[in-house]
N, C-alpha and C positions, 0 to 999 in steps of 0.2 A: 888589567884584564878587561875584556869586553863583557858586558852583561845586558840582557834584554830586560828592561825595566818598564813596568806600568807606573808612571808617575801619578796618574789619576785616571779615572775612566775615560776611555777613548784617546789617551795620550801615551803612546808607546815610544820609547827611545832605546837606541843601542848606545850605552854610555861607558865611559872609562871609569873603572873602580879599582881601588887598591886590592891586591890579591889577599884574600883572608888567611889568617894564621889559625891553625887548629888549636882549640882550647884543650885543657886536660880531658882525656877520655874521648877526644875527637880524632877524625882523620880528614885529610883534604883530598878531594878527587879532582883530577884534571879531566874535565868532561870531554868525551868523544862524540856522543850522540844523545839526543833527547827527543822525546815524542810529544806531540801536541794532543791535548785532551780537551774535551768540551768545557771543563772547568777553567782552563786557561783562557779560553775565549770569553767565558762568563766574567772572569776578573777584568779582562780588557774592556768589556762592554759595561762594566759596573753592575753586573747582575748577581755577583756572588756575595751573600750577606756576611760571610766570614772573613773576607779579604781586608787587609790593612795596607793602605798605600803610603809611600811608594813601595812597590814590591817587584822583586825579580821572580818571575813566574817559572813554572816547570816542575813537575813532580815525577816524571818518567825519564830517568837518565842513567847513562852508563859511562864508565871511564876507568881510569887507573889511579890508585892511591899514590900520591907523590909526596906526602908529608904526614906526620903523625904528631899528636899532642902528647903531653906528659901522661905516663901510665900505659901507653900503647906501644907494643913491640915494634921496633923499626923493621922487623922482618915483613911487616904488612906492606911496606913500600913496594910498589910495582904490581900489586894484586889487581886483576881485572874484577871490577865490582859493579853491582847495581845498587842504587840507593832506595831504601824503604822510606817513604815520606812521612811515616807515622812516628812522631817523637812524643813519647809518653813519660809520665812521672815515675811509674814503677811501684807506687805505694798506695794509690787510691783504690776504692772498691773494684771498678772495672779492671784495672791492672791486676789486682789480686786474683780475680777469677778468670784471667786469661783473655781479656778483651781490651787491650791497650788502645785499640782504634776508637774507642769512645771514652778515653781517659778524661778525668775531671779537669785536667790541665793540658789537654791535647794541643799540640802544635803540629800543623801539617806543613811540610816543606813545600814552598811555592805558594802558600796561602798565608799562614801566620808568620813564617820566617822565609828568608830568601831561598829561591829554588835553583833548579838545574839548568835554566837557560842562561848559562854563564860559562866562561872558560874554566873557572874553578868554583868549587863549593865545599864547605865544611859541614860535617854532620857527625852525630855520635857514632863511635866505631862499630857498635853492634848493629847499626842501620846499614852498614856497607857489607853486602853479601857477595862472597866470592863466586865467580862464574867460571865454569870449566872451559878450557880452550876449545872444546868440541862445539860450543855454542858461539856462532858468529856475533860480531858486534851489534849488527842491526837487530838480530833476534833477541839478544840480551836486553836491549832497550825495551822489548815487549814484555819483560817479566812483570812489571807493575800492573799493566792492564789485565793480565791473566790472574793476578792475585785477587782482583775484584770478583771474578768468576769463582776462584777457589774459595773465597770467603763465604759466598752464598751457598755454594755446593757443600761446604763443610758443615754448614748448619742444617741443610735440608736432607743430606744423606741420600742422594739418588742411588737407585739400584736397577738391576736388570728387569724388574717388574714394571718400571715406571714408563708411562706414556707422558711425554713432556710437551707443554705448550709454552712457547716463548713469545712475548710481545716485544717487537723491536729487533731489527736486524742491523743495528749500528754496531760499533765496537764492543759494547757490553754484551749485546745479544750474540754476536759472532764468537767471542771468547767463550761464552757459556755453552754454545753449541759444540765447540771443539772439546771442551772439558767433559761435557755430558757424553759425547760419543767416544772420545779416545781414552778417557780415564775411567769413567763410571759405567760405560757400556749399557746405557739405557735402552729400553725396548724400541722406542719410537720418538721422533722429535718433529713437532709441527711448529712452524714459525709464522707469525702474523706481522705484516708491515704494510705501509701505504705506498711504498715505492717499489716498482717491479725490479729495478736494478739491484736494490738491496736484497730482495728476495732471491735473486740469482746468486748473490754472494752467500746467502744462507744455505742454498743447495750445495754450492761448491765447498762449504765448510762442514757439511755433514747432516743437514736437515733432510728428513724423509718427505715431508709435505710442506708446501708454502701456500699462504693464503693472503691475497691483497684485501685487507679488511676495509679499504676505502671503496672497493668495488663490489664486495660480496658480504653477506651477513655471516659473521664468524660462527655463530651457533648453528646455522643451517649447514655450513660447510663441514663443521665437525660432525654433525649428525649424519651427513651423507657418507662420511668416512667411517662412521661407527666408533668415533673416538670420544671418550670422556677423560680428560686429562687428570692424572694422579699427581702431577707436579707442574706448577705454573710459575714461570719467572717473568716478572714485569721489568723489562729492560728499556721501556719507553717512558714510563712514569708520568703518564697523563692521568688527571684525577678521575677520568671516566673508566679507567681500566680495572681498578680493584673491585668495584661493584660487579662488573661483568665477569671478572675472573671467579668471583665467589659463586656466581650463578652457573658458570660452565664447569666448575670443578667436580670431580668424582667425590663421593663420600670418602672420608679419611684422607683426602688430598692435602698437599702442602702448597702454600703460595709464598713466593719470595719477592720482596720489593727491593730493587737494586739502587734506586735513587730517590729523589724527593721532589715534590711539587709543593709550593706554598698554598696552592688552592685546595679548599676543602672538598671532600667527597662524602657521599652519604651511603652507608652500608647497613645491612640488616643483621642484627644479632641472631635472629632466628635462622637466617640462611647459613650462618657460620656454624652455630651449635647443632642444628639439625643434621648436618653432615660431619660434625666434629672435625672441622677444618683446622689446620695449624697455619698461622701467618707469621712469616719471618721478615725482618728487615735487616739490611746489611749496609754498612758504611765502611769505605776504605778496605783495609785488611788487618787481620790480627795475626801477625807473624806467619804469613803464608808464603814468604819469599822462598825458603828452602823447599817447600812443597812444589812450587812452580818450576824452580830450577831443576828439580828431579824429573818433573814431567817432560821438560825440554830435553834433558840428557837422555831420557829413555824414548824420546821421539813419540810420546803419547799425544802431543799437540804439535801444530804446525804454524808457528807465529808468522813465518814469512808470507803466508797467504793473505794476511791482513795489511801488509805494508804496501800501500799503493803509490806513495809519493815521497820524494826526498828533496830537501833544499839545504843550501848553506844557511847558517844562522842569520847572516846579513839579509836574507830574504824572508825574515820571519813574518812580516806583515802580509806578504803575498801568500805565504804558506797558511797563515791563520784564516785569511779570507777564503782560500780554496777549501779548507777544512769546514768552514762555517757554511759555505754556500753550495758546494758541489756534493750533495748527499747521494747523487746517483752513481758517481764514479769513485769518490774519495772515501777511504776508510781510515787507515792510520798514516799520519804524515810525520816524517822524521826530520829533525834539524841536525846538521853536521857542524861540529865545532873543530 
């Protein structure tokens, strides 16, 4: 089989590998389609501290089960499935309290173990989630990105009273907009980004107001709109954002951090406790695949709006370069196998 492998930072090859055989409790997926994420580019560039090389990248993938390991019913062969990249131990404290995404022995497919940029992949059977025929292949590949939004929303519990501020109109911000609008029905959504084209995407995906915070002062713009956010999502993850978000937030607001920067930021305890703010962080997803598949089935979200480009897997370098450099026109890029 052919696999897209990062042998070491800045060295990507499409290499011939043996087709893997599923171990007991596993299934094998013949990959049809996979999505490029920023973390894939980070592994390629050598900027992901968790990656172990050489590594087949890719944690957003869809295909069909074509083989099963011992203990798995052969009736699963032929199922249309998406793969959850979170592989957990099932017995540590985080797993016991329903947070396998921060398992003490966490393995992430495409980071700690080989991923979906390959013609075949094996993974635990419980990580392969059935996708109904009503969801097209391309949209099925988008389940994983929406689980990131589902995870933060499940913690923050948005409601119809909420006025939301989202920092960042990249894929994480756009999936969050769709979930907040289509699933949770929040009152109002404001999006801040530094690229006008991204802000246009935010409007197309359900934002009520957009602000270019490279050109305008965000506090002044919110004051002019009479808005004090009750729920803030940081989908840009620059160290300057959290201190500003604390300042802008309404009393009793919730703030959610969707990614991470290694750079420190300085925050005021008084600013947090005086308004009794709640701050959430979110990594990957904790069993959110069934939730997102239901959202798609019920057409509460529109994943097709985010797919801007498609390439054959043999063009992976061109696809990754586009994803990395064209932030004005590019959102989600899919690879076809």
